[in-house]
C-alpha positions as CSV (number, residue, x, y, z in Angstrom):
1,X,0.0,0.0,0.0
2,X,1.1,3.6,-0.6
3,X,2.6,5.5,2.3
4,X,0.1,8.3,2.9
5,X,2.7,10.3,5.0
6,X,5.0,10.5,2.0
7,X,2.3,10.8,-0.6
8,X,-0.5,12.7,1.1
9,X,-2.3,13.7,-2.1
10,X,-1.5,10.7,-4.3
11,X,-2.7,8.3,-1.6
12,X,-6.2,9.9,-1.9
13,X,-6.4,9.4,-5.7
14,X,-7.9,6.0,-6.6
15,X,-9.3,7.3,-9.9
16,X,-9.3,10.4,-12.1
17,X,-12.5,11.5,-10.5
18,X,-10.6,11.8,-7.2
19,X,-7.9,13.8,-9.0
20,X,-10.5,16.2,-10.3
21,X,-11.5,17.0,-6.7
22,X,-8.2,18.8,-6.1
23,X,-7.8,22.5,-6.9
24,X,-5.7,23.4,-9.9
25,X,-3.1,25.0,-7.5
26,X,-2.4,21.6,-6.0
27,X,-1.6,19.8,-9.3
28,X,2.1,20.6,-9.4
29,X,2.5,19.0,-5.9
30,X,0.5,16.0,-7.2
31,X,2.9,15.7,-10.1
32,X,5.8,15.8,-7.8
33,X,4.4,13.0,-5.7
34,X,3.5,11.0,-8.8
35,X,7.0,11.2,-10.1
36,X,8.6,10.2,-6.8
37,X,6.2,7.3,-6.5
38,X,7.0,6.2,-10.1
39,X,10.7,6.2,-9.3
40,X,10.1,4.2,-6.1
41,X,7.8,1.7,-7.8
42,X,9.8,0.9,-10.9
43,X,12.9,0.7,-8.8
44,X,11.2,-2.0,-6.9
45,X,9.8,-4.0,-9.8
46,X,11.8,-2.9,-12.9
47,X,10.0,-2.0,-16.1
48,X,9.8,0.9,-18.6
49,X,11.2,4.0,-16.8
50,X,12.3,7.1,-18.7
51,X,9.3,7.6,-20.9
52,X,6.9,7.6,-18.0
53,X,8.9,10.2,-16.0
54,X,8.7,12.5,-19.1
55,X,4.9,12.6,-19.2
56,X,4.0,13.0,-15.5
57,X,2.7,16.6,-15.9
58,X,0.9,15.8,-19.1
59,X,-0.8,12.8,-17.5
60,X,-1.9,14.8,-14.5
61,X,-3.2,17.6,-16.8
62,X,-5.1,15.3,-19.1
63,X,-6.9,13.4,-16.4
64,X,-7.7,16.5,-14.4
65,X,-9.1,18.4,-17.4
66,X,-10.8,15.7,-19.3
67,X,-13.7,13.6,-18.1
68,X,-12.0,10.2,-18.5
69,X,-13.0,7.5,-19.2
70,X,-15.9,9.2,-21.0
71,X,-13.3,11.3,-22.8
72,X,-10.9,8.9,-24.5
73,X,-7.1,9.0,-24.1
74,X,-5.0,6.9,-26.4
75,X,-1.4,6.4,-25.4
76,X,1.0,5.6,-28.2
77,X,4.2,3.7,-27.5
78,X,2.6,2.4,-24.3
79,X,5.6,2.6,-22.1
80,X,4.6,6.2,-21.5
81,X,1.6,4.7,-19.7
82,X,2.8,4.0,-16.2
83,X,1.7,7.4,-14.7
84,X,-1.6,6.9,-16.4
85,X,-2.0,3.4,-14.8
86,X,-1.1,4.9,-11.3
87,X,-3.9,7.5,-11.6
88,X,-6.5,5.1,-12.9
89,X,-6.9,2.5,-10.1
90,X,-3.6,0.6,-10.4
91,X,-1.5,2.6,-8.0
92,X,-1.1,-0.1,-5.4
93,X,-0.3,-2.8,-7.9
94,X,2.0,-0.9,-10.2
95,X,5.0,-2.7,-8.6
96,X,3.7,-5.9,-10.1
97,X,4.1,-4.6,-13.7
98,X,5.3,-7.2,-16.2
99,X,5.1,-10.0,-13.6
100,X,2.8,-13.0,-13.9
101,X,-0.7,-12.0,-12.9
102,X,0.5,-8.4,-12.4
103,X,-0.2,-5.1,-14.1
104,X,0.3,-5.3,-17.9
105,X,3.3,-3.4,-19.2
106,X,1.2,-1.5,-21.8
107,X,-2.3,-0.1,-21.9
108,X,-4.7,-3.1,-22.2
109,X,-8.4,-2.8,-22.8
110,X,-9.4,-5.8,-20.7
111,X,-7.4,-4.5,-17.7
112,X,-9.1,-1.1,-17.3
113,X,-11.8,1.0,-18.8
114,X,-9.3,3.9,-18.9
115,X,-7.1,1.9,-21.3
116,X,-9.2,2.8,-24.4
117,X,-7.0,1.1,-26.9
118,X,-4.4,-1.6,-26.5
119,X,-0.9,-0.7,-27.7
120,X,2.6,-2.0,-27.7
121,X,3.8,-1.3,-31.2
122,X,4.3,2.4,-32.0
123,X,2.5,4.9,-34.2
124,X,-1.1,3.5,-33.9
125,X,-2.6,6.2,-31.7
126,X,-3.7,8.7,-34.3
127,X,-5.4,6.1,-36.5
128,X,-7.2,4.6,-33.5
129,X,-8.2,8.0,-32.0
130,X,-9.5,9.2,-35.4
131,X,-11.6,6.0,-35.6
132,X,-13.0,6.7,-32.1
133,X,-13.7,10.3,-32.9
134,X,-15.6,9.5,-36.1
135,X,-17.7,6.8,-34.4
136,X,-18.4,9.0,-31.4
137,X,-19.5,11.9,-33.6
138,X,-21.8,9.6,-35.6
139,X,-23.3,8.2,-32.5
140,X,-24.2,11.6,-31.0
141,X,-24.9,15.1,-32.0
142,X,-21.6,16.5,-33.4
143,X,-22.6,20.0,-32.3
144,X,-23.5,19.1,-28.8
145,X,-21.0,20.0,-26.0
146,X,-21.4,16.6,-24.4
147,X,-19.8,14.7,-27.3
148,X,-16.7,13.0,-25.8
149,X,-13.3,14.3,-26.6
150,X,-10.6,12.0,-28.1
151,X,-6.9,12.7,-27.4
152,X,-4.0,10.8,-28.9
153,X,-0.6,11.1,-27.1
154,X,2.2,10.1,-29.5
155,X,5.9,10.3,-28.7
156,X,9.2,8.5,-28.2
157,X,10.0,8.5,-31.9
158,X,6.6,7.2,-33.0
159,X,6.2,10.2,-35.3
160,X,8.9,8.6,-37.5
161,X,6.6,5.9,-38.7
162,X,4.6,6.3,-41.9
163,X,1.4,5.1,-40.3
164,X,1.2,8.3,-38.2
165,X,1.3,10.5,-41.3
166,X,-1.3,8.3,-43.0
167,X,-3.6,9.1,-40.1
168,X,-2.8,12.8,-40.0
169,X,-3.4,13.0,-43.8
170,X,-6.8,11.4,-43.4
171,X,-7.9,13.4,-40.4
172,X,-6.9,16.7,-41.8
173,X,-8.5,16.2,-45.1
174,X,-12.0,15.1,-44.0
175,X,-14.9,17.3,-45.1
176,X,-16.6,16.7,-41.7
177,X,-13.7,17.6,-39.5
178,X,-13.2,15.2,-36.5
179,X,-12.9,16.6,-33.0
180,X,-9.5,15.2,-32.4
181,X,-6.5,16.4,-30.4
182,X,-3.1,14.9,-31.2
183,X,-0.4,15.6,-28.6
184,X,3.1,15.3,-30.0
185,X,5.2,14.4,-26.9
186,X,8.6,15.4,-28.3
187,X,11.3,14.3,-25.9
188,X,14.1,15.2,-28.3
189,X,14.4,11.6,-29.3
190,X,12.6,12.2,-32.6
191,X,11.6,15.4,-34.4
192,X,12.7,18.7,-32.9
193,X,15.9,20.1,-31.4
194,X,16.1,22.0,-28.1
195,X,13.5,24.7,-27.7
196,X,14.6,28.3,-27.6
197,X,13.1,31.6,-26.6
198,X,11.3,32.2,-29.9
199,X,9.6,28.9,-29.9
200,X,8.5,29.4,-26.3
201,X,7.1,32.7,-27.2
202,X,5.2,31.2,-30.1
203,X,4.0,28.5,-27.9
204,X,2.5,31.0,-25.5
205,X,1.0,32.9,-28.5
206,X,-0.5,30.0,-30.3
207,X,-1.8,28.4,-27.1
208,X,-3.5,31.6,-25.9
209,X,-7.2,31.9,-25.7
210,X,-7.1,35.4,-27.3
211,X,-5.3,34.3,-30.4
212,X,-7.5,31.3,-30.9
213,X,-10.7,33.4,-30.4
214,X,-9.5,35.7,-33.2
215,X,-8.6,32.7,-35.3
216,X,-12.0,31.0,-34.8
217,X,-13.8,34.3,-35.3
218,X,-12.0,34.8,-38.6
219,X,-13.1,31.4,-39.7
220,X,-16.7,32.2,-39.1
221,X,-16.4,35.6,-40.8
222,X,-14.7,34.1,-43.9
223,X,-17.2,31.2,-44.2
224,X,-16.4,28.2,-46.3
225,X,-12.8,27.1,-45.7
226,X,-12.5,26.1,-49.4
227,X,-13.3,29.6,-50.8
228,X,-10.4,31.9,-51.9
229,X,-10.5,34.4,-49.0
230,X,-10.4,31.7,-46.3
231,X,-7.7,29.8,-48.2
232,X,-5.6,33.0,-48.5
233,X,-5.8,33.8,-44.8
234,X,-5.1,30.2,-43.8
235,X,-2.0,30.1,-46.0
236,X,-0.8,33.4,-44.6
237,X,-1.1,32.1,-41.1
238,X,0.6,28.8,-41.9
239,X,3.6,30.5,-43.6
240,X,4.0,33.1,-40.8
241,X,4.2,30.4,-38.2
242,X,6.3,28.2,-40.5
243,X,9.0,30.9,-40.5
244,X,9.6,30.2,-36.8
245,X,8.4,26.7,-35.8
246,X,8.1,23.3,-37.5
247,X,4.4,23.7,-37.9
248,X,3.8,24.1,-41.6
249,X,3.7,20.4,-42.2
250,X,0.9,19.8,-39.8
251,X,-1.0,22.9,-40.9
252,X,-0.7,21.8,-44.5
253,X,-2.2,18.5,-43.5
254,X,-5.3,20.2,-42.0
255,X,-4.3,20.4,-38.3
256,X,-4.3,23.6,-36.2
257,X,-0.8,23.5,-34.7
258,X,-0.1,24.8,-31.2
259,X,3.3,24.9,-29.7
260,X,6.0,24.0,-29.0
261,X,5.4,24.4,-25.2
262,X,7.2,23.1,-22.2
263,X,5.6,19.8,-21.3
264,X,6.8,20.1,-17.7
265,X,5.4,23.6,-17.1
266,X,2.0,22.5,-15.7
267,X,0.3,25.9,-15.6
268,X,1.3,26.6,-19.3
269,X,0.2,23.1,-20.3
270,X,-3.2,23.5,-18.6
271,X,-3.7,26.9,-20.2
272,X,-3.0,25.5,-23.7
273,X,-5.2,22.4,-23.1
274,X,-8.1,24.4,-21.8
275,X,-8.0,26.5,-25.0
276,X,-7.7,23.5,-27.3
277,X,-10.6,21.8,-25.5
278,X,-12.9,24.5,-26.7
279,X,-11.9,24.2,-30.3
280,X,-13.5,22.0,-32.9
281,X,-11.7,20.1,-35.7
282,X,-8.3,18.4,-35.7
283,X,-5.8,20.0,-33.4
284,X,-2.1,19.2,-32.7
285,X,-0.3,20.3,-29.6
286,X,3.5,20.0,-29.6
287,X,5.0,19.6,-26.2
288,X,8.7,19.4,-25.4
289,X,9.5,17.0,-22.6
290,X,12.6,15.3,-21.2
291,X,12.8,11.6,-21.1
292,X,13.7,10.6,-17.5
293,X,12.6,14.0,-16.1
294,X,13.2,14.3,-12.4
295,X,15.7,11.5,-12.0
296,X,19.1,12.9,-12.9
297,X,20.7,9.6,-13.9
298,X,17.9,8.8,-16.3
299,X,18.0,12.3,-17.8
300,X,21.7,11.7,-18.4
301,X,21.4,8.2,-19.9
302,X,18.1,8.1,-21.6
303,X,18.8,4.9,-23.5
304,X,20.1,3.0,-20.5
305,X,17.1,4.0,-18.4
306,X,14.5,3.4,-21.0
307,X,13.7,0.0,-19.5
308,X,15.3,-1.3,-16.3
309,X,15.4,-4.2,-14.0
310,X,14.8,-3.7,-10.2
311,X,17.3,-1.2,-8.8
312,X,18.0,1.1,-5.9
313,X,16.9,4.7,-6.9
314,X,19.4,6.1,-4.4
315,X,22.3,4.4,-6.3
316,X,21.0,4.0,-9.8
317,X,21.8,1.1,-12.1
318,X,24.8,-0.8,-11.0
319,X,26.7,-3.2,-13.2
320,X,26.3,-6.8,-12.0
321,X,29.4,-8.3,-10.5
322,X,30.3,-11.8,-9.9
323,X,32.8,-14.5,-10.9
324,X,32.8,-16.5,-14.0
325,X,32.5,-15.7,-17.7
326,X,29.2,-14.1,-18.7
327,X,27.3,-16.1,-21.3
328,X,26.7,-14.1,-24.4
329,X,23.1,-13.6,-25.4
330,X,21.9,-14.5,-28.9
331,X,21.9,-10.7,-29.6
332,X,25.6,-10.5,-28.6
333,X,26.3,-13.5,-30.9
334,X,24.6,-11.6,-33.8
335,X,26.4,-8.3,-33.1
336,X,29.8,-10.0,-33.1
337,X,29.1,-12.0,-36.2
338,X,27.9,-8.9,-38.0
339,X,31.2,-7.1,-37.5
340,X,33.3,-10.2,-38.4
341,X,31.2,-10.8,-41.5
342,X,31.5,-7.2,-42.5
343,X,35.3,-7.4,-42.3
344,X,35.2,-10.4,-44.7
345,X,32.4,-9.2,-47.0
346,X,32.6,-5.6,-48.2
347,X,29.1,-5.8,-49.7
348,X,27.4,-6.3,-46.4
349,X,25.1,-3.5,-45.2
350,X,23.1,-3.5,-42.0
351,X,19.7,-2.0,-41.5
352,X,17.6,-1.6,-38.3
353,X,14.2,0.1,-37.7
354,X,15.2,2.1,-34.6
355,X,16.5,-0.9,-32.6
356,X,20.3,-0.3,-32.6
357,X,20.8,-1.3,-28.9
358,X,18.1,-4.0,-28.7
359,X,19.3,-5.8,-31.9
360,X,23.0,-5.7,-31.0
361,X,24.2,-3.1,-33.6
362,X,26.0,-0.7,-31.3
363,X,29.5,-2.0,-32.2
364,X,28.8,-2.3,-35.9
365,X,27.4,1.3,-36.0
366,X,30.7,2.5,-34.6
367,X,33.1,0.3,-36.6
368,X,31.2,0.6,-39.9
369,X,29.1,3.8,-39.8
370,X,29.0,4.2,-43.6
371,X,27.4,0.7,-43.8
372,X,24.9,1.2,-41.0
373,X,21.4,2.4,-41.7
374,X,18.9,3.2,-38.9
375,X,15.7,4.0,-40.7
376,X,13.7,5.0,-37.5
377,X,10.4,3.3,-36.7
378,X,9.8,2.3,-40.3
379,X,9.8,-1.5,-40.6
380,X,8.1,-1.4,-44.1
381,X,10.7,1.0,-45.4
382,X,13.5,-1.1,-43.8
383,X,12.6,-4.2,-45.7
384,X,12.0,-2.5,-49.1
385,X,15.2,-0.5,-48.6
386,X,17.1,-3.8,-48.3
387,X,15.4,-5.1,-51.4
388,X,16.5,-2.1,-53.3
389,X,20.1,-2.6,-52.1
390,X,20.0,-6.2,-53.1
391,X,19.1,-5.4,-56.7
392,X,22.4,-3.6,-57.0
393,X,24.6,-6.4,-55.6
394,X,24.7,-5.4,-52.0
395,X,24.3,-8.0,-49.2
396,X,21.8,-6.3,-46.8
397,X,21.1,-7.7,-43.3
398,X,17.9,-6.6,-41.7
399,X,18.2,-6.8,-37.9
400,X,14.7,-6.8,-36.5
401,X,12.5,-8.2,-33.7
402,X,10.1,-10.9,-34.7
403,X,7.1,-8.9,-33.5
404,X,8.2,-5.9,-35.5
405,X,8.8,-7.9,-38.7
406,X,5.0,-8.4,-38.7
407,X,4.7,-4.8,-39.7
408,X,6.9,-5.3,-42.7
409,X,5.4,-8.6,-43.9
410,X,3.9,-7.3,-47.1
411,X,7.3,-5.9,-48.1
412,X,9.0,-9.2,-47.2
413,X,6.5,-11.1,-49.5
414,X,6.0,-8.5,-52.3
415,X,9.4,-6.8,-52.5
416,X,11.9,-9.4,-51.4
417,X,10.5,-13.0,-51.8
418,X,8.7,-12.6,-55.1
419,X,11.9,-11.3,-56.6
420,X,14.1,-13.8,-54.8
421,X,16.3,-11.0,-53.6
422,X,19.4,-11.6,-51.5
423,X,18.3,-10.3,-48.1
424,X,19.1,-11.8,-44.8
425,X,16.7,-11.3,-41.9
426,X,18.3,-11.6,-38.5
427,X,15.2,-12.1,-36.4
428,X,15.7,-11.4,-32.6
429,X,13.1,-12.2,-29.9
430,X,11.7,-15.1,-31.8
431,X,9.2,-17.3,-29.9
432,X,8.2,-16.6,-26.3
433,X,9.6,-13.3,-25.1
434,X,7.9,-13.0,-21.7
435,X,7.3,-10.0,-19.5
436,X,6.4,-7.5,-22.4
437,X,3.3,-9.6,-23.2
438,X,1.4,-10.5,-26.3
439,X,2.3,-7.3,-28.3
440,X,6.0,-8.2,-28.2
441,X,5.8,-12.0,-28.5
442,X,7.5,-13.6,-31.5
443,X,5.1,-16.6,-31.5
444,X,4.0,-16.3,-35.1
445,X,7.1,-16.0,-37.2
446,X,7.8,-19.6,-38.2
447,X,4.2,-19.8,-39.4
448,X,4.2,-16.6,-41.4
449,X,7.7,-17.2,-42.8
450,X,7.3,-20.9,-43.7
451,X,4.5,-20.2,-46.2
452,X,6.5,-17.7,-48.2
453,X,8.0,-19.1,-51.4
454,X,11.8,-18.8,-51.9
455,X,12.4,-18.3,-48.2
456,X,15.0,-20.3,-46.3
457,X,14.1,-20.3,-42.6
458,X,16.5,-21.4,-39.8
459,X,16.2,-21.8,-36.1
460,X,19.4,-22.4,-34.0
461,X,19.6,-24.7,-31.1
462,X,22.6,-22.9,-29.5
463,X,24.9,-19.9,-29.8
464,X,27.5,-21.4,-32.2
465,X,24.8,-22.8,-34.5
466,X,23.3,-19.3,-34.6
467,X,26.6,-17.9,-35.9
468,X,26.9,-20.6,-38.5
469,X,23.3,-20.0,-39.6
470,X,23.9,-16.3,-40.0
471,X,26.9,-17.1,-42.3
472,X,24.8,-19.6,-44.2
473,X,22.1,-17.0,-44.8
474,X,24.5,-14.4,-45.9
475,X,26.1,-16.8,-48.4
476,X,22.7,-18.0,-49.7
477,X,21.7,-16.2,-52.9
478,X,18.1,-15.4,-52.0
479,X,15.9,-14.4,-49.0
480,X,16.9,-16.1,-45.8
481,X,15.9,-15.8,-42.1
482,X,17.6,-16.8,-38.9
483,X,15.2,-16.7,-36.0
484,X,16.6,-16.8,-32.5
485,X,15.2,-16.2,-29.0
486,X,15.7,-13.5,-26.4
487,X,18.4,-13.9,-23.8
488,X,21.1,-16.5,-23.5
489,X,21.3,-20.0,-24.9
490,X,22.6,-23.3,-23.4
491,X,26.2,-21.9,-23.3
492,X,27.8,-23.6,-26.3
493,X,31.2,-22.0,-27.1
494,X,31.1,-19.9,-30.3
495,X,33.8,-20.6,-32.9
496,X,35.3,-17.5,-34.3
497,X,35.2,-18.5,-38.0
498,X,32.5,-18.0,-40.5
499,X,31.6,-21.6,-41.3
500,X,28.3,-22.4,-43.0
501,X,25.8,-25.3,-42.7
502,X,24.4,-27.4,-45.6
503,X,21.0,-26.0,-46.3
504,X,18.1,-28.2,-45.4
505,X,20.1,-30.7,-43.4
506,X,19.1,-31.6,-39.8
507,X,21.4,-32.9,-37.1
508,X,20.8,-36.3,-35.4
509,X,21.5,-35.5,-31.7
510,X,20.6,-38.8,-30.2
511,X,19.8,-42.3,-31.6
512,X,16.9,-43.9,-29.8
513,X,13.9,-46.0,-30.7
514,X,10.2,-46.0,-31.2
515,X,9.6,-42.2,-31.1
516,X,11.6,-39.4,-32.6
517,X,11.6,-36.0,-31.1
518,X,12.0,-33.4,-33.9
519,X,13.0,-30.2,-32.1
520,X,13.3,-26.8,-33.7
521,X,15.5,-24.0,-32.3
522,X,15.4,-23.2,-28.6
523,X,13.4,-26.3,-27.7
524,X,16.3,-28.7,-28.6
525,X,17.9,-28.8,-25.1
526,X,14.6,-29.7,-23.4
527,X,13.9,-32.4,-26.1
528,X,17.4,-33.8,-25.4
529,X,16.5,-34.2,-21.7
530,X,13.3,-36.1,-22.5
531,X,15.1,-38.2,-25.1
532,X,17.7,-39.3,-22.7
533,X,15.1,-40.0,-20.0
534,X,12.8,-42.1,-22.2
535,X,15.4,-43.5,-24.7
536,X,14.0,-41.7,-27.7
537,X,15.6,-40.4,-30.9
538,X,16.3,-36.7,-30.8
539,X,16.8,-34.5,-34.0
540,X,17.9,-30.9,-34.0
541,X,16.0,-29.9,-37.1
542,X,17.9,-26.7,-37.7
543,X,15.9,-25.8,-40.9
544,X,12.2,-25.0,-40.8
545,X,12.3,-24.6,-44.5
546,X,13.5,-26.6,-46.4
547,X,13.0,-29.6,-44.1
548,X,15.4,-32.5,-44.2
549,X,13.2,-34.8,-46.3
550,X,15.7,-37.7,-46.6
551,X,16.3,-37.9,-42.8
552,X,12.6,-37.7,-42.0
553,X,11.6,-40.4,-44.4
554,X,14.4,-42.6,-43.1
555,X,13.3,-42.1,-39.5
556,X,9.7,-42.8,-40.4
557,X,10.7,-46.3,-41.5
558,X,12.2,-47.1,-38.1
559,X,9.9,-45.3,-35.7
560,X,6.2,-45.5,-34.8
561,X,5.7,-41.9,-34.1
562,X,7.1,-38.3,-34.4
563,X,6.9,-35.5,-31.9
564,X,7.6,-32.0,-33.2
565,X,8.5,-29.4,-30.7
566,X,8.7,-25.7,-31.5
567,X,8.7,-22.3,-29.8
568,X,6.0,-21.1,-32.1
569,X,2.3,-21.5,-32.5
570,X,1.3,-25.0,-33.6
571,X,-1.0,-23.6,-36.3
572,X,0.9,-23.5,-39.5
573,X,4.3,-23.9,-37.7
574,X,7.2,-26.2,-38.2
575,X,5.3,-29.2,-37.1
576,X,2.7,-28.5,-39.7
577,X,5.5,-28.6,-42.3
578,X,6.5,-32.1,-41.1
579,X,2.9,-33.3,-41.3
580,X,2.6,-31.9,-44.8
581,X,5.8,-33.6,-45.9
582,X,4.6,-37.0,-44.5
583,X,1.2,-36.6,-46.2
584,X,2.8,-35.7,-49.5
585,X,5.0,-38.8,-49.4
586,X,2.1,-41.1,-48.4
587,X,3.5,-41.9,-45.0
588,X,0.9,-42.7,-42.3
589,X,2.2,-42.5,-38.8
590,X,1.4,-41.0,-35.4
591,X,2.4,-37.3,-35.2
592,X,2.2,-35.2,-32.0
593,X,2.8,-31.5,-32.6
594,X,3.8,-29.5,-29.5
595,X,4.2,-25.7,-29.5
596,X,2.5,-22.6,-28.4
597,X,-1.3,-22.3,-28.0
598,X,-3.7,-20.8,-30.4
599,X,-4.0,-17.8,-28.1
600,X,-2.2,-14.6,-27.2
601,X,-0.1,-15.3,-24.2
602,X,-0.2,-13.0,-21.2
603,X,2.9,-11.3,-19.7
604,X,5.0,-13.6,-17.5
605,X,8.5,-14.9,-17.4
606,X,9.7,-16.9,-20.4
607,X,10.1,-19.9,-18.2
608,X,6.5,-19.7,-16.9
609,X,5.1,-19.3,-20.4
610,X,7.1,-22.3,-21.8
611,X,5.9,-24.4,-18.9
612,X,2.3,-23.3,-19.4
613,X,2.5,-24.2,-23.1
614,X,3.9,-27.6,-22.2
615,X,7.2,-27.2,-24.1
616,X,9.7,-27.3,-21.3
617,X,11.2,-30.7,-20.5
618,X,8.5,-31.6,-18.0
619,X,5.7,-30.7,-20.4
620,X,7.2,-32.5,-23.4
621,X,7.7,-35.7,-21.3
622,X,4.1,-35.6,-20.0
623,X,2.7,-35.1,-23.5
624,X,4.8,-38.0,-24.9
625,X,3.7,-40.3,-22.2
626,X,0.1,-39.4,-22.5
627,X,0.2,-40.3,-26.2
628,X,2.4,-43.4,-25.7
629,X,1.9,-44.5,-22.1
630,X,3.8,-47.8,-22.6
631,X,7.0,-45.8,-22.8
632,X,6.8,-45.0,-19.1
633,X,6.6,-48.6,-18.1
634,X,9.5,-49.7,-20.3
635,X,11.6,-46.9,-19.1
636,X,10.9,-47.6,-15.4
637,X,11.8,-51.2,-15.8
638,X,15.2,-50.2,-17.2
639,X,14.6,-52.2,-20.4
640,X,15.9,-51.2,-23.8
641,X,13.2,-49.7,-26.0
642,X,13.9,-51.6,-29.2
643,X,11.9,-50.6,-32.3
644,X,8.8,-52.7,-32.6
645,X,9.0,-54.0,-29.1
């Protein structure tokens, strides 16, 4: 429970309705308490940190001024949402964020009525908010004051994605103007540079009630906005403002631009929002904030404090100490391979959609800056950019999270695969990811990649195999994907060379009898445990596409059943590929497909989710014995499990 002596105001706020009982003069003190409580809570639990600190004042202002949840707030890049969660009934549970059965890491509709739209990927807020505004205006009287307001808060680089501009273009060009407010939370990680005196002055001017009354009065006087006098005056206003602030783009798209203003100056923020609340049509408020505001270490290291594990706020993040050699993560393996491969292959170019740190490209960006391309949050562009490079003989490598590649799927199919272009996809966070929940899970990639013609799809069982597969994909003259999980592997030493693997060839890990466990990627170690326990054959399949046809048909002749195991949904996954191959060859045998469920998994640890899905060692063993119970008796008797016995 919250300490009411340390947080005398925040402890009395269980909902935005409680917040609105406070006088406006007390809001700065509430913001101070909220920021301190956020630092304390995330320090205890870990989670997204810097972005939430940057929107404390904005969150307080919006929930105090608007009648949420009747008025709709849509939070883009949902890691801005922790202060929102604290003010909307989840204050005393915020320390459980990202934990099993705890508070979700992003806004989630089935968690709270205040979470009006589920998010996780960026740049969706304006489209969603516009849809809400259109529907609300159609459901009620557009001219009635009681029609709910819709506000989209977009920030943390989300304005770099094309989808945001598609929505702006639509909203600003509608004949029946939607009552929509877009707040651009500019924390200097995306569009604008530091704010100077002129822009502060213009922020005060464009956010003032007087100026906007004159503007609205002029619109009424001039009449139809499409007639020459109104168009002339609007153009004059746009170009006047465009001389001083980056507003012309938004004005040209049909939005009334206000700002930039200081997003931490609560009185100024409230003043601007009060004015904008009275205006009709599409509005855009540009606020300047500091990521990590109020916690000096986070302000100084905005990347490091974007998301954190539990830490002591009085000390900040402390490097972990301890004996022994730290196991490299799969991301580390990729980053080292990329630099080594670039030294050997001058045609190699690396592309990332705004995930330099997460995808392991920091070292490459420093050693090969002229061959490094960060395209911002633009996954579609990243993929087609790679396709264009490949047409000219380059060897592009697209480093991307599995969940984000979903956003570039059409480009993968249309621009890369149909032309059989030489692009390598290094897919991080494949399979179960864990605490970030369904929006960040990589549970679908084997299914959506396997069905694409011309693709080679690989899944490594260990760190060294990951490096070899990356070299294999780079050497292959066509589209290829290497899909690896988050975190560390089993700890296999990585050989420094750039050896490749024969495409479409699996690896027999253990010769057993009766049943063959066909394991893909990260599930191989668990399958080996079960194989050793029950005396079964174990195969590291390595390739999801193409499958090792010869080995599978050979094993089918000597085994009574196959078990496929994958860290991917069963529907359309690697196991489905095995079933299709057997069916095409006229082979009839028992096939048990183990994988992730036909459902979006909740947030929990990777270990918990694997166990829930039944693809850890205990789950695989239980499923095998349920299908073939006689294996348990034979194993317990210590008898050899000869084929056909």
